[in-house]
C-alpha positions in Angstrom: 118.0 158.1 74.8 121.8 157.3 74.5 121.7 155.7 78.0 118.7 153.6 77.0 120.4 152.4 73.8 123.6 151.5 75.6 121.7 149.6 78.2 119.8 147.7 75.5 123.1 146.8 73.8 124.7 145.7 77.1 121.9 143.3 77.9 121.5 141.7 74.5 121.9 137.9 74.8 124.8 136.3 73.0 123.9 134.0 70.2 124.7 130.3 70.6 126.5 128.2 68.0 124.7 125.3 66.2 125.8 122.0 67.7 128.2 119.9 65.6 127.0 116.5 64.6 129.3 113.6 65.4 129.1 109.8 65.9 127.4 108.3 68.9 130.8 106.6 69.6 132.1 110.1 70.5 129.9 110.0 73.7 130.4 108.2 77.0 128.6 109.0 80.2 130.6 111.1 82.6 131.1 109.7 86.1 128.4 110.8 88.6 129.3 114.0 90.5 132.3 113.8 92.9 132.9 110.1 92.1 136.2 110.8 90.4 137.9 111.8 93.6 137.0 108.4 95.3 137.8 105.8 92.6 139.5 102.8 94.1 141.4 102.3 90.9 142.2 105.8 89.6 142.2 105.9 85.8 139.9 102.9 85.4 137.1 105.1 84.0 137.6 105.1 80.3 135.6 107.8 78.4 135.6 108.0 74.6 139.0 108.8 73.2 137.3 110.9 70.5 136.7 114.6 71.3 133.1 115.4 71.7 131.4 117.5 69.0 130.8 121.1 70.0 127.5 121.6 71.9 124.9 124.1 70.8 121.4 124.5 69.4 120.0 121.4 67.7 120.5 121.6 63.9 117.4 121.9 61.8 118.5 118.9 59.8 118.9 116.7 62.9 115.9 114.4 63.8 116.4 112.7 67.2 115.4 109.1 67.6 116.3 109.0 71.2 118.0 110.9 74.0 120.6 109.6 76.4 120.6 111.0 79.9 123.3 109.9 82.4 122.7 109.6 86.2 124.3 112.2 88.3 124.1 110.1 91.4 125.2 106.6 92.3 122.6 103.9 92.9 121.3 103.8 96.5 122.9 100.5 97.4 126.5 99.3 97.2 127.9 95.8 98.0 130.8 94.6 100.1 133.1 94.8 97.1 132.7 98.6 97.0 131.5 98.5 93.4 128.8 101.2 92.8 126.4 101.4 89.9 124.9 104.2 87.8 122.9 104.2 84.6 122.7 105.8 81.2 119.0 106.1 80.4 117.5 106.1 76.9 114.3 108.0 76.1 112.3 108.1 72.9 109.1 109.7 71.7 108.1 113.1 70.3 111.1 115.5 70.8 109.3 118.5 69.3 108.8 120.4 72.6 112.3 119.5 73.8 114.0 120.8 70.7 111.9 124.0 70.8 113.1 124.5 74.4 116.7 123.6 73.6 116.7 126.1 70.7 114.9 128.9 72.5 116.8 132.2 72.7 118.5 133.2 75.9 116.9 135.9 78.0 118.4 139.4 78.1 121.1 139.6 80.8 120.2 141.4 84.1 122.3 144.6 84.3 121.5 146.1 87.7 124.3 145.4 90.2 123.4 142.8 92.8 120.1 141.9 91.0 120.9 138.3 90.5 122.1 137.2 94.0 124.0 134.0 94.8 122.5 130.6 94.0 123.6 127.1 94.5 123.5 125.4 91.2 122.5 121.8 90.6 125.1 119.4 89.2 125.1 119.4 85.3 123.4 116.4 83.7 125.3 114.7 80.9 123.0 114.1 78.0 123.0 113.9 74.2 120.6 113.2 71.3 121.0 110.3 68.8 119.3 110.0 65.4 118.4 106.8 63.5 121.7 106.8 61.7 123.8 106.7 64.8 124.8 110.3 64.7 124.7 112.4 67.9 124.7 116.0 69.1 125.0 117.5 72.5 122.5 120.3 73.0 123.3 123.4 75.0 120.7 125.3 77.0 119.5 128.9 76.7 120.3 131.1 79.6 118.1 132.9 82.1 118.6 136.6 82.7 121.2 136.0 85.4 123.3 133.7 83.2 122.1 130.3 84.6 121.1 127.5 82.3 117.4 127.2 81.5 117.0 123.4 81.7 113.3 123.3 80.7 114.3 121.1 77.7 115.9 118.5 80.0 112.6 118.3 81.8 110.8 117.8 78.5 113.1 114.9 77.7 112.6 113.2 81.1 108.8 113.3 80.5 109.2 110.9 77.5 109.1 107.1 78.0 112.3 105.6 79.2 112.9 102.6 76.8 115.9 101.0 78.5 118.9 101.7 80.7 122.5 100.6 80.5 124.3 99.9 83.8 127.8 101.2 84.5 130.0 100.4 87.5 132.8 102.1 89.3 134.8 100.9 92.3 135.0 103.4 95.1 137.2 103.4 98.2 136.2 103.5 101.9 136.2 107.3 102.0 133.9 107.3 99.0 131.4 104.9 100.7 131.4 107.2 103.7 130.9 110.3 101.5 128.1 108.9 99.4 126.4 106.5 101.7 126.9 108.5 105.0 128.4 105.6 107.0 131.8 104.1 107.5 132.5 100.6 106.0 135.2 100.3 108.7 133.6 98.9 111.9 134.5 100.5 115.3 133.0 99.0 118.4 131.3 101.5 120.6 132.2 101.8 124.3 129.2 102.0 126.7 128.7 105.1 128.8 126.1 106.2 131.3 124.6 109.3 129.7 121.6 109.1 127.4 122.2 110.0 123.7 121.5 113.7 123.5 122.7 114.8 120.1 120.7 115.3 116.8 120.4 112.2 114.7 119.1 112.4 111.1 120.6 109.4 109.2 120.5 109.3 105.5 122.4 106.0 105.1 123.5 102.9 106.9 126.4 100.5 106.6 125.5 96.9 107.4 127.8 94.4 109.0 127.6 90.6 109.4 128.9 89.7 112.8 129.2 85.9 112.5 133.0 85.6 112.4 135.7 86.9 114.7 134.7 90.5 114.0 132.0 92.4 112.1 132.5 92.3 108.3 131.1 95.0 106.0 128.3 93.6 103.9 126.7 96.5 102.1 125.4 100.0 102.5 122.3 102.0 101.4 121.3 105.6 101.2 117.8 106.8 101.7 115.6 109.7 102.8 115.1 109.9 106.5 111.4 110.0 105.9 111.7 106.4 104.7 112.3 105.3 108.2 111.3 107.9 110.8 109.8 111.3 110.6 111.7 112.6 113.7 114.9 110.8 114.8 115.8 113.4 117.4 112.4 113.0 119.2 112.6 109.2 118.8 116.0 108.9 120.5 115.0 111.2 123.4 111.9 109.1 124.0 113.6 105.7 124.2 114.3 103.8 127.4 117.7 102.5 128.6 118.3 99.0 127.4 118.1 96.2 129.9 121.3 94.3 130.6 122.0 91.9 127.7 124.9 89.8 126.6 123.2 88.2 123.5 125.4 88.4 120.4 124.1 90.4 117.5 124.8 88.8 114.1 123.6 91.8 112.1 124.5 95.4 112.9 123.7 98.7 111.1 125.8 101.9 111.6 125.3 105.4 110.5 127.5 108.6 110.8 125.4 111.2 109.1 123.3 113.9 110.7 124.9 113.3 114.2 127.1 115.6 116.2 128.3 114.8 119.7 128.7 117.4 122.4 132.3 118.1 121.6 131.4 118.9 118.0 132.8 115.7 116.4 130.9 113.3 114.3 129.4 110.4 116.2 128.6 106.9 114.9 125.4 105.2 115.9 125.0 101.4 115.9 121.7 99.6 115.7 121.6 95.9 116.5 119.2 94.2 114.1 119.0 91.0 116.1 120.2 89.8 119.5 119.8 92.5 122.1 118.4 95.0 119.5 119.9 98.1 121.1 120.9 101.5 119.8 124.6 102.2 120.7 126.9 105.2 120.5 130.4 105.5 121.8 130.4 106.9 125.3 126.6 106.8 125.7 124.2 104.4 127.5 122.6 101.7 125.3 119.0 102.4 124.3 116.3 99.8 123.6 115.5 99.9 119.9 111.8 99.7 119.0 110.8 96.7 116.8 109.4 98.8 114.0 112.6 100.8 113.8 114.8 97.7 113.7 112.5 96.2 111.0 112.6 99.4 108.9 116.4 99.7 109.0 116.7 96.0 108.2 114.4 96.4 105.2 116.5 99.2 103.8 119.4 96.7 103.6 117.8 95.2 100.5 
């Protein structure tokens, strides 16, 4: 009996504090995940100078008029100036189910050694609630038995109608563009080889270059799901024919450096000519003839 009581006491969930009510001016959307390390002008992001009120359960006296949810990712396209966008989204409606989920008690903690395992957690979403008087609170979440946040309440908020969104911008550097958009904004001309491309290629973004001047100039970049363009890039490349000799200039070129590994284990960059010879090029490999549907699909992703 003593062992049972001790075990029950050990797994009892800790109570959460009630959230402090502050002004909506105390809240500013956090930068999307990882962006801070790639700002072109470090320190340009200016959060509220006021300390945020303490998060916790939603007070009984607080009646939300809207919820503000901040994007955790950058928008899927970025221009030549390297200025990326993200949004704070405002939702309104019946918050009854959301508040019930926010204020639900945490589960009893698991106590058996190794029973929780290791999990990769999603990036936290910055959000808060605002009432009709311009007051705001930041809800916390109850915990699952392994100590992870139960974000059911956030799902309830996201089911409500989105009334409007406010756009924010942040300038990121070349390394940031490559990190988030999976392509380099710095053009490097490939050198033809004789071997057919034989490495896996699963692009999730392209950088686009205008080649109308003395050298290709970065125009913009886009990220996307590979399913948006081709269901099987590896099979696609292996089935392409060598390109016929061609010296026609390409005025528009798309490059990608994600999902590709050359034989020596280094990242390779693939170029797709969107006009002119319309070839697929990689440094040290033979040019391949790009199918029209593929060229058109990649060009359409440019936006």
